[in-house]
VODREN-73524 format. One record per residue: residue in one letter; x, y, z of N, C-alpha, C, CB in turn; residue number from 1. Coordinates in pm, 1 decimal. Atoms other than C-alpha are relative to their C-alpha. Glycine has a CB too. Layout:
+------+----------+----------+----------+----------+----------+----------+----------+----------+----------+----------+----------+----------+-------+
: keba :      n_x :      n_y :      n_z :     ca_x :     ca_y :     ca_z :      c_x :      c_y :      c_z :     cb_x :     cb_y :     cb_z : tikol :
+------+----------+----------+----------+----------+----------+----------+----------+----------+----------+----------+----------+----------+-------+
:    a :        X :        Y :        Z :        X :        Y :        Z :        X :        Y :        Z :        X :        Y :        Z :   NUM :
...
+------+----------+----------+----------+----------+----------+----------+----------+----------+----------+----------+----------+----------+-------+
//
This chain:
+------+----------+----------+----------+----------+----------+----------+----------+----------+----------+----------+----------+----------+-------+
: keba :      n_x :      n_y :      n_z :     ca_x :     ca_y :     ca_z :      c_x :      c_y :      c_z :     cb_x :     cb_y :     cb_z : tikol :
+------+----------+----------+----------+----------+----------+----------+----------+----------+----------+----------+----------+----------+-------+
:    m :    122.4 :     72.3 :    104.4 :  -2323.2 :   1484.7 :   2052.9 :     88.3 :    -24.6 :   -100.4 :   -144.6 :     97.6 :    -59.8 :     1 :
:    i :    -31.2 :     29.4 :    110.9 :  -2224.0 :   1295.3 :   1809.4 :    -92.6 :    -45.1 :   -129.9 :     74.8 :    -75.8 :     31.4 :     2 :
:    k :     73.4 :     -1.4 :     90.4 :  -2368.7 :   1262.0 :   1455.4 :     41.3 :   -137.9 :    -74.3 :      9.1 :    128.9 :    -69.9 :     3 :
:    i :    -15.9 :    103.4 :    130.1 :  -2403.4 :    961.9 :   1217.5 :    -66.4 :     19.2 :   -112.9 :    -37.6 :   -129.9 :     25.3 :     4 :
:    r :     75.9 :    -25.1 :    144.9 :  -2462.1 :    966.3 :    858.1 :    -42.8 :   -121.0 :    -16.1 :     84.6 :     50.5 :   -133.4 :     5 :
:    t :     30.4 :    158.2 :     51.3 :  -2638.2 :    693.0 :    731.4 :    -37.7 :    -23.1 :   -141.8 :   -120.6 :    -63.5 :     78.2 :     6 :
:    n :     28.1 :     14.2 :    109.7 :  -2721.4 :    811.3 :    408.3 :     85.9 :     83.3 :   -142.5 :   -127.4 :     25.1 :     21.3 :     7 :
:    f :    -99.1 :   -109.4 :    109.4 :  -2422.2 :    849.1 :    198.7 :     63.2 :   -107.0 :    -90.1 :    147.8 :    108.3 :     88.8 :     8 :
:    t :    -19.7 :    103.1 :    110.5 :  -2308.8 :    710.6 :   -132.4 :    128.9 :    -52.3 :    -31.1 :    -43.6 :     49.1 :   -117.5 :     9 :
:    i :   -186.8 :     23.4 :     -8.8 :  -1928.0 :    625.6 :   -286.5 :     23.0 :    102.7 :    -18.0 :     96.4 :    -89.6 :   -100.0 :    10 :
:    e :    -34.8 :   -115.6 :     68.7 :  -1898.3 :    949.3 :   -410.1 :     28.9 :    101.9 :    136.9 :   -128.8 :     49.9 :   -114.3 :    11 :
:    d :    -13.5 :    -46.1 :   -138.4 :  -1954.7 :   1074.7 :    -38.1 :    106.7 :    -22.6 :     54.7 :    -82.9 :    -43.4 :     79.4 :    12 :
:    i :    -81.1 :     31.1 :    -23.1 :  -1719.0 :    874.5 :     91.4 :    125.0 :    -14.3 :    -75.8 :    -37.1 :    -62.6 :     38.2 :    13 :
:    k :   -133.7 :     -2.8 :     98.6 :  -1407.0 :    909.1 :   -207.3 :     80.9 :     50.0 :    106.0 :      1.8 :    103.5 :   -151.0 :    14 :
:    p :   -123.6 :    -80.7 :    -54.7 :  -1231.9 :   1152.6 :     39.6 :     78.6 :   -123.3 :     84.1 :    -51.2 :    148.0 :    111.3 :    15 :
:    a :    -93.8 :     69.1 :    -73.5 :  -1171.8 :    877.8 :    273.7 :     80.4 :   -102.8 :    -64.4 :    -60.1 :    -53.4 :    100.3 :    16 :
:    i :    -84.5 :     88.5 :     69.9 :  -1080.8 :    612.0 :     53.3 :     80.1 :     15.8 :    -64.1 :    -34.9 :    -57.8 :    -54.2 :    17 :
:    k :   -106.6 :    -68.6 :     48.6 :   -852.7 :    812.8 :   -130.6 :    122.8 :    -12.5 :    117.1 :    -49.2 :    153.3 :    -34.1 :    18 :
:    r :    -86.5 :     -4.8 :   -155.7 :   -657.9 :    888.6 :    229.6 :     24.0 :   -151.5 :     12.1 :   -101.7 :     69.2 :    158.9 :    19 :
:    n :    -11.6 :    165.9 :    -63.4 :   -701.8 :    463.8 :    318.9 :    148.2 :    -14.7 :   -133.2 :   -207.8 :   -150.1 :    -34.3 :    20 :
:    l :    -58.3 :     50.9 :    166.3 :   -553.6 :    438.8 :   -122.9 :    144.0 :     52.4 :     70.5 :    -74.5 :    106.1 :   -193.1 :    21 :
:    n :   -110.6 :    -86.4 :    -37.2 :   -278.4 :    707.1 :     14.0 :    116.2 :   -108.1 :     80.9 :    -64.2 :    134.4 :    105.6 :    22 :
:    q :    -34.9 :     26.9 :   -136.9 :   -210.4 :    590.8 :    367.8 :    101.4 :   -209.5 :    -20.3 :   -205.4 :     13.0 :    115.5 :    23 :
:    s :    -22.7 :     87.4 :     65.5 :   -188.7 :    237.4 :    205.4 :    132.3 :    -15.1 :    -90.0 :    -98.7 :     -2.8 :    -54.0 :    24 :
:    v :   -115.7 :     26.7 :     93.8 :     40.4 :    261.2 :    -50.7 :     88.6 :     72.9 :     27.1 :    -17.9 :     12.2 :   -130.8 :    25 :
:    v :   -112.1 :    -47.8 :    -57.9 :    295.9 :    423.8 :    117.8 :     69.1 :   -109.6 :     97.9 :    -38.0 :    126.9 :     70.8 :    26 :
:    l :    -40.1 :     77.6 :    -85.9 :    298.6 :    167.2 :    385.7 :     51.4 :   -137.0 :    -72.8 :   -106.6 :    -12.9 :     96.9 :    27 :
:    v :    -43.4 :     65.5 :     62.7 :    326.6 :    -84.9 :    102.4 :    200.0 :     14.6 :    -80.7 :   -119.7 :      7.6 :    -72.0 :    28 :
:    e :   -135.1 :    -33.3 :     76.1 :    635.6 :     94.7 :    -99.1 :    103.2 :    -28.1 :     89.9 :     16.0 :    150.6 :    -49.7 :    29 :
:    w :   -146.2 :     41.1 :    -76.8 :    866.5 :     97.6 :    231.9 :    -10.8 :    -90.4 :     44.1 :     59.0 :     67.8 :     99.4 :    30 :
:    k :    -72.8 :    105.3 :    -72.2 :    828.9 :   -248.7 :    329.0 :     54.5 :   -110.9 :   -133.7 :   -116.9 :    -79.5 :    126.9 :    31 :
:    a :    -54.2 :     76.2 :    143.5 :    878.8 :   -346.7 :    -20.4 :    187.1 :     28.3 :    -28.9 :   -106.8 :     88.7 :   -157.9 :    32 :
:    k :   -176.1 :      5.4 :    -16.2 :   1226.3 :   -161.5 :     17.4 :     38.8 :    -53.0 :     85.8 :     76.8 :    110.0 :     16.1 :    33 :
:    m :    -83.1 :     54.3 :   -108.0 :   1291.5 :   -289.2 :    312.4 :     21.2 :   -149.2 :    -21.2 :    -65.0 :     26.3 :    138.4 :    34 :
:    n :     29.1 :    173.2 :    -25.3 :   1217.1 :   -674.8 :    224.7 :    118.2 :    -27.7 :   -179.6 :   -265.8 :    -70.3 :    -12.5 :    35 :
:    a :    -80.0 :     34.8 :    105.0 :   1430.8 :   -604.0 :   -133.9 :    115.7 :      2.7 :      6.3 :    -17.4 :     52.5 :    -87.7 :    36 :
:    p :   -160.0 :      0.7 :     -5.1 :   1765.5 :   -742.7 :   -206.2 :     53.3 :     89.1 :    -65.0 :     64.5 :   -110.6 :    -45.2 :    37 :
:    v :    -43.1 :   -107.4 :     31.5 :   2047.2 :   -505.2 :   -177.9 :    115.2 :    -45.0 :    -36.3 :     -6.8 :     97.5 :     85.2 :    38 :
:    l :    -87.6 :      1.6 :     93.6 :   2336.9 :   -539.1 :   -406.9 :     66.1 :    169.2 :    -39.2 :    -78.7 :    -76.3 :   -118.9 :    39 :
:    s :    -26.3 :   -107.6 :     29.3 :   2348.3 :   -205.1 :   -554.0 :    -50.7 :    111.6 :     29.4 :      4.9 :     -3.3 :    -81.4 :    40 :
:    w :    104.1 :    -88.4 :    -47.6 :   2091.5 :    -39.1 :   -393.0 :    -87.8 :     33.7 :   -111.5 :     55.1 :    124.1 :     62.6 :    41 :
:    d :     61.9 :    -44.9 :    139.1 :   1964.4 :     49.0 :   -747.4 :   -176.4 :    -49.1 :     35.6 :     90.6 :   -103.7 :   -162.1 :    42 :
:    l :    172.9 :     77.5 :    -33.5 :   1606.3 :   -187.9 :   -681.2 :    -50.5 :     76.8 :     72.2 :    -23.4 :   -148.4 :     80.2 :    43 :
:    k :     94.8 :   -103.0 :   -179.4 :   1543.4 :    -14.5 :   -342.3 :    -60.0 :    131.6 :    -51.9 :    147.5 :     78.8 :    166.7 :    44 :
:    g :     27.3 :   -162.8 :     30.3 :   1559.5 :    318.3 :   -509.3 :    -80.1 :      2.6 :    -96.9 :    119.1 :     92.3 :    -40.4 :    45 :
:    s :     65.0 :      9.5 :     99.5 :   1345.1 :    225.0 :   -794.8 :   -157.3 :    -55.5 :    -13.7 :     79.5 :    -61.4 :    -61.4 :    46 :
:    i :    115.2 :     32.1 :    -61.7 :   1042.3 :    113.4 :   -626.4 :    -66.1 :    158.9 :     15.7 :     30.4 :    -90.8 :    145.6 :    47 :
:    n :     67.2 :   -155.2 :     27.8 :    759.7 :    391.8 :   -707.3 :    -99.2 :    -41.1 :     26.8 :     -2.1 :     83.8 :   -136.0 :    48 :
:    w :    110.7 :      2.2 :    -25.1 :    407.4 :    407.7 :   -629.8 :    -62.8 :     89.8 :    -67.7 :    -16.8 :      3.0 :    109.6 :    49 :
:    q :    108.7 :    -36.4 :     53.4 :     70.4 :    548.7 :   -767.0 :    -86.0 :    -21.4 :     50.9 :    -19.3 :    -26.7 :    -89.8 :    50 :
:    v :    138.4 :     36.9 :    -24.2 :   -280.5 :    616.4 :   -676.3 :    -39.8 :     98.4 :   -104.4 :    -65.7 :     15.6 :    158.1 :    51 :
:    k :    105.0 :     23.1 :    115.1 :   -533.9 :    621.7 :   -969.6 :   -114.4 :     -4.5 :     85.6 :     16.9 :   -139.8 :    -99.0 :    52 :
:    d :    121.9 :     29.7 :    -73.1 :   -876.2 :    659.1 :   -880.5 :    -23.7 :    -80.9 :    103.1 :    -73.0 :    -36.4 :    -67.7 :    53 :
:    l :     17.8 :    112.6 :    -87.2 :   -974.9 :    331.2 :   -654.0 :     85.4 :    -80.5 :     21.9 :    -82.9 :    -66.2 :    -26.6 :    54 :
:    y :   -136.9 :    110.9 :     -0.6 :   -632.4 :    179.0 :   -666.6 :    132.6 :     49.0 :     19.5 :     18.9 :    -74.5 :   -135.0 :    55 :
:    w :    -60.8 :   -112.4 :     26.6 :   -321.8 :    237.7 :   -669.0 :    100.6 :   -135.7 :     -2.2 :      2.7 :    152.1 :    100.2 :    56 :
:    i :   -105.2 :     52.4 :     49.3 :     23.0 :     24.8 :   -769.4 :    182.1 :     13.6 :     49.2 :    -27.6 :     45.4 :   -118.6 :    57 :
:    v :   -165.0 :     25.6 :    -21.4 :    381.7 :    -56.9 :   -655.0 :     65.1 :    -46.1 :    -94.0 :     38.7 :    -88.1 :     97.7 :    58 :
:    w :    -54.9 :     52.7 :     73.9 :    602.9 :    -99.4 :   -925.4 :    140.6 :      5.8 :     64.4 :    -27.6 :     48.0 :   -122.0 :    59 :
:    s :   -130.0 :    -24.8 :     46.1 :    991.8 :   -104.0 :  -1019.7 :     73.4 :    -25.4 :   -153.0 :     63.1 :    -68.3 :     86.5 :    60 :
:    n :    -41.3 :    -38.9 :    112.1 :   1138.2 :     13.7 :  -1327.6 :    136.3 :    -66.5 :     -1.5 :     -6.4 :    146.8 :    -15.9 :    61 :
:    i :   -129.7 :     72.3 :      9.7 :   1453.1 :   -210.4 :  -1307.4 :    -13.7 :   -101.5 :    -93.9 :     47.3 :    -57.8 :    127.7 :    62 :
:    k :     41.4 :    116.6 :     62.7 :   1454.5 :   -495.7 :  -1563.9 :     45.2 :    -90.9 :     87.8 :     44.8 :    -21.8 :   -135.7 :    63 :
:    y :    -14.1 :     94.9 :    -56.6 :   1568.8 :   -746.6 :  -1306.1 :    -94.3 :      3.0 :    112.5 :    122.2 :    -15.2 :     23.3 :    64 :
:    a :    131.9 :    -14.7 :    -66.0 :   1294.9 :   -654.8 :  -1077.0 :    -65.6 :   -135.4 :     25.7 :    -93.6 :     87.0 :    -86.1 :    65 :
:    r :     86.7 :    128.2 :     28.7 :   1090.0 :   -955.8 :  -1186.3 :     83.4 :   -112.5 :     31.5 :    -52.0 :    -13.9 :   -152.4 :    66 :
:    i :    -65.0 :    108.8 :    -39.0 :   1341.2 :  -1170.4 :  -1149.9 :     89.7 :    -13.0 :    128.3 :     66.7 :    -26.6 :    -99.1 :    67 :
:    r :    -20.8 :     38.1 :   -124.2 :   1462.5 :  -1123.7 :   -802.6 :   -157.7 :     22.2 :     84.6 :    131.9 :     90.7 :     57.1 :    68 :
:    e :    110.2 :     11.6 :    -50.3 :   1061.8 :  -1090.4 :   -709.6 :    -19.2 :   -176.2 :     29.9 :   -101.8 :     75.0 :    -99.4 :    69 :
:    y :     18.7 :    189.1 :    -14.6 :   1039.5 :  -1481.0 :   -818.5 :     94.2 :    -78.3 :    -50.2 :   -123.7 :    -67.5 :    -76.9 :    70 :
:    v :   -106.4 :    116.2 :    -50.4 :   1348.1 :  -1623.9 :   -873.1 :    103.4 :    -21.5 :     62.5 :     40.6 :    -46.2 :    -61.8 :    71 :
:    n :    -87.9 :    -63.8 :   -130.0 :   1618.5 :  -1447.7 :   -689.1 :     83.4 :   -139.2 :     35.5 :   -113.7 :     66.6 :    156.8 :    72 :
:    n :    -86.5 :    132.5 :    -40.5 :   1897.5 :  -1730.7 :   -715.2 :    144.4 :     43.9 :     97.6 :     57.0 :    -83.9 :   -163.4 :    73 :
:    k :   -128.6 :    -29.4 :    -65.2 :   2182.5 :  -1494.7 :   -593.1 :    -49.1 :     18.3 :    145.8 :     81.8 :    134.6 :    -63.9 :    74 :
:    n :     44.7 :     -3.1 :   -147.7 :   1956.4 :  -1423.6 :   -266.9 :   -134.7 :    -60.9 :     20.9 :     -5.3 :    145.4 :     54.4 :    75 :
:    p :    165.8 :     65.7 :    -29.2 :   1669.8 :  -1666.7 :   -213.9 :    -86.5 :     49.8 :    104.5 :      1.0 :   -150.5 :     41.1 :    76 :
:    s :    146.6 :    -55.0 :    -44.1 :   1517.6 :  -1540.3 :     93.5 :    -76.5 :    118.4 :      9.5 :    -14.6 :    -21.2 :     96.6 :    77 :
:    k :     88.5 :   -106.8 :     54.6 :   1429.8 :  -1228.5 :    -28.2 :    -73.2 :    -20.6 :    -81.4 :     46.5 :     90.4 :    -43.1 :    78 :
:    k :     65.7 :     27.1 :     91.1 :   1285.3 :  -1375.2 :   -290.2 :   -199.3 :     41.0 :     65.9 :     59.1 :   -168.7 :    -40.2 :    79 :
:    f :    183.9 :    -61.9 :     34.8 :    865.7 :  -1220.8 :   -333.7 :     36.0 :    116.0 :     96.7 :   -182.4 :   -123.9 :     65.2 :    80 :
:    y :    -21.1 :   -133.1 :    -84.9 :   1001.1 :   -871.4 :   -148.2 :   -127.2 :     61.7 :    -18.8 :    125.8 :    102.8 :    -47.7 :    81 :
:    m :    122.9 :   -132.0 :      0.9 :    680.0 :   -700.6 :   -292.1 :   -115.3 :    -82.5 :     24.8 :    -26.2 :    101.1 :   -161.7 :    82 :
:    k :    156.8 :     62.7 :    -45.2 :    428.8 :  -1012.5 :   -225.4 :     -2.7 :    -12.9 :    139.5 :    -40.1 :   -155.4 :    -60.5 :    83 :
:    r :    -20.7 :    -31.6 :    -99.3 :    571.8 :  -1013.1 :    114.7 :    -53.5 :    161.4 :     78.4 :    119.8 :    -28.9 :    -15.4 :    84 :
:    a :     17.9 :   -136.2 :    -24.3 :    535.0 :   -641.7 :    146.8 :   -152.7 :     14.5 :     20.6 :     58.1 :     89.0 :   -116.9 :    85 :
:    i :    151.6 :    -13.9 :     38.4 :    162.3 :   -645.1 :     48.1 :    -49.9 :   -127.6 :    140.9 :    -42.1 :    -58.7 :   -214.7 :    86 :
:    e :     53.2 :     99.8 :    -87.3 :    116.8 :   -963.6 :    286.3 :    -23.5 :     51.3 :    133.5 :     86.2 :   -113.8 :      7.0 :    87 :
:    s :    -10.1 :     22.1 :   -110.9 :    219.2 :   -855.7 :    592.6 :    -36.9 :    151.7 :     47.7 :    129.9 :    -68.0 :     33.1 :    88 :
:    s :     25.6 :   -153.6 :      3.3 :     53.0 :   -475.1 :    527.1 :   -161.9 :    -17.0 :     23.0 :     52.8 :     89.9 :   -161.8 :    89 :
:    v :    157.5 :      5.3 :     43.9 :   -310.7 :   -643.5 :    493.6 :    -86.5 :     21.0 :    156.4 :    -43.3 :   -180.1 :    -87.5 :    90 :
:    w :     84.2 :    -25.2 :   -147.9 :   -400.6 :   -617.4 :    886.7 :      1.0 :    172.7 :      7.2 :     99.5 :    -83.5 :    165.0 :    91 :
:    k :     29.8 :   -140.7 :    -51.8 :   -291.7 :   -251.5 :    905.6 :    -67.5 :     76.0 :   -103.0 :    126.9 :     77.0 :     43.0 :    92 :
:    i :     79.7 :    -20.9 :     63.0 :   -422.2 :   -190.1 :    575.2 :   -148.9 :     38.8 :     22.4 :     18.2 :    -74.1 :    -48.1 :    93 :
:    e :    131.1 :     -6.8 :    -50.5 :   -769.3 :   -268.4 :    702.2 :    -50.4 :     57.9 :    131.5 :    -35.4 :   -113.1 :     -0.2 :    94 :
:    e :    -24.0 :   -111.3 :   -126.2 :   -679.7 :    -58.2 :   1022.4 :      2.8 :    158.3 :    -62.5 :    169.0 :    -33.2 :     85.1 :    95 :
:    y :    -29.1 :   -113.0 :     95.0 :   -615.2 :    227.1 :    791.2 :   -210.4 :     49.3 :    -42.7 :    131.1 :    -86.2 :   -177.7 :    96 :
:    f :    128.3 :     16.5 :     33.5 :   -975.9 :    139.5 :    607.7 :   -117.0 :     40.6 :    107.0 :     -7.3 :   -134.0 :    -35.2 :    97 :
:    n :     65.6 :      2.8 :   -105.6 :  -1180.2 :    101.1 :    922.7 :    -24.4 :    162.1 :     57.7 :     76.7 :    -96.2 :     91.2 :    98 :
:    k :    -10.9 :   -120.1 :    -55.6 :  -1097.9 :    421.6 :   1066.2 :     -6.3 :    131.2 :    -43.9 :     82.9 :     -3.4 :     42.5 :    99 :
:    n :     69.3 :    -93.3 :     49.2 :  -1093.5 :    618.2 :    772.7 :   -117.0 :     14.3 :    -51.3 :     47.6 :     32.3 :    -58.1 :   100 :
:    i :    119.1 :      7.2 :     41.8 :  -1418.2 :    536.6 :    667.4 :   -131.0 :     13.7 :    177.9 :      7.2 :   -166.9 :   -104.8 :   101 :
:    k :     53.9 :    -33.5 :   -145.3 :  -1554.3 :    548.7 :   1090.3 :    -21.5 :    128.1 :     15.2 :     86.5 :    -36.8 :    110.4 :   102 :
:    d :    -12.1 :   -100.8 :    -39.3 :  -1396.7 :    872.2 :   1106.5 :   -108.4 :    115.3 :   -111.2 :    157.1 :     11.8 :     10.6 :   103 :
:    y :    106.0 :    -12.2 :     35.5 :  -1589.3 :    942.5 :    805.3 :   -174.8 :     70.5 :     24.3 :     18.0 :    -82.3 :     -2.2 :   104 :
:    i :    135.7 :     -5.7 :    -21.0 :  -1922.2 :    846.6 :    860.7 :    -51.0 :     83.2 :    136.6 :    -43.8 :   -143.4 :      2.1 :   105 :
:    i :     28.9 :    -25.0 :   -111.3 :  -1925.9 :    925.6 :   1243.9 :     69.9 :    171.4 :     49.3 :     49.9 :   -132.1 :     75.6 :   106 :
:    k :    -27.8 :   -159.6 :     -8.4 :  -1907.5 :   1335.4 :   1292.0 :     11.1 :     58.8 :    140.3 :   -117.9 :     81.0 :    -70.2 :   107 :
:    k :    -32.4 :    -72.3 :    -72.1 :  -1802.0 :   1455.0 :   1600.5 :    -41.0 :    170.4 :     33.6 :     98.0 :    -27.6 :    -26.6 :   108 :
:    k :     88.3 :   -145.7 :    -21.8 :  -1988.1 :   1791.6 :   1710.1 :     -6.1 :     74.1 :    167.0 :   -179.4 :    -42.4 :    -45.0 :   109 :
+------+----------+----------+----------+----------+----------+----------+----------+----------+----------+----------+----------+----------+-------+
//
């Protein structure tokens, strides 16, 4: 028997959203690290993530991280490493979201 919930609020599905946020941010962080230019490995090692309420952030605390993202004269093919990480993850983030919400709404008994 499959039980389908039809009356739910944002508070009801918050656990499913949190799960989606955690899965998504780990994916984007991993891709950003894979895309980041490497000279001393400091930039890759500095990429971090955090989930707050209903959003997440991925960042680096290295001073030159912004230059490598937007200018990167040393390695132009690695420019926009963070942007590319997010853009290449959109389809997977949508998949995570759909699965997590569906799993929450449809309860199998």
